[in-house]
C-alpha positions in Angstrom: 0.0 0.0 0.0 1.3 3.5 -0.9 1.5 6.4 1.7 -1.3 8.1 -0.2 -3.8 5.3 -0.3 -6.8 5.4 2.0 -6.9 2.6 4.6 -9.9 1.2 6.4 -12.5 3.7 7.3 -10.0 6.4 8.2 -10.4 9.9 6.7 -9.0 10.2 3.1 -6.2 12.5 4.4 -5.0 9.7 6.9 -2.2 7.5 5.5 0.1 4.9 7.1 1.6 7.2 9.6 1.0 9.0 13.0 -2.1 11.2 12.9 -3.7 13.5 15.4 -7.0 15.3 15.4 -9.4 17.1 17.6 -12.6 15.5 18.8 -15.7 16.8 20.6 -17.3 14.6 23.3 -20.1 16.0 25.4 -19.1 19.4 26.4 -15.3 18.9 26.2 -12.6 18.7 23.6 -10.0 15.9 23.2 -6.9 15.2 21.1 -7.0 11.8 19.5 -3.8 10.2 18.1 -3.2 6.9 16.2 -0.7 5.2 14.2 -2.4 3.7 11.1 -0.7 0.5 10.0 -0.5 -0.9 6.4 -3.6 -3.0 7.1 -5.7 0.0 8.0 -5.8 -0.7 11.7 -5.1 1.9 14.4 -2.4 1.2 16.8 -1.3 3.1 19.8 -4.5 5.0 20.0 -4.3 7.7 22.6 -6.9 10.2 23.9 -5.5 13.4 25.6 -7.6 15.9 27.4 -10.2 17.2 28.2 -9.6 20.7 26.9 -12.0 23.5 27.6 -12.4 24.5 23.9 -11.4 23.7 20.4 -8.6 26.2 20.2 -7.0 24.7 23.3 -7.2 21.2 21.7 -5.7 22.5 18.5 -2.9 24.1 20.4 -2.2 20.7 22.0 -2.1 19.0 18.6 0.4 21.6 17.4 2.6 21.2 20.5 2.6 17.4 20.1 3.6 17.7 16.3 6.5 20.0 17.1 7.5 17.7 20.0 7.8 14.8 17.6 9.8 16.7 15.0 
């Protein structure tokens, strides 16, 4: 599978690598992270939070990306 091919039911933008996104559950915001493998499965799924608002959760996504670089 190529790095640009969609896997499983993941969003079209998610390929076989680490992904992070913001998710709203109830009245709070969370950061969800997962490594998508070649078979389309999610490994190492992690949920961080809660955060009080969308902007705070997005800031955490950006912080985690910079930390990983």
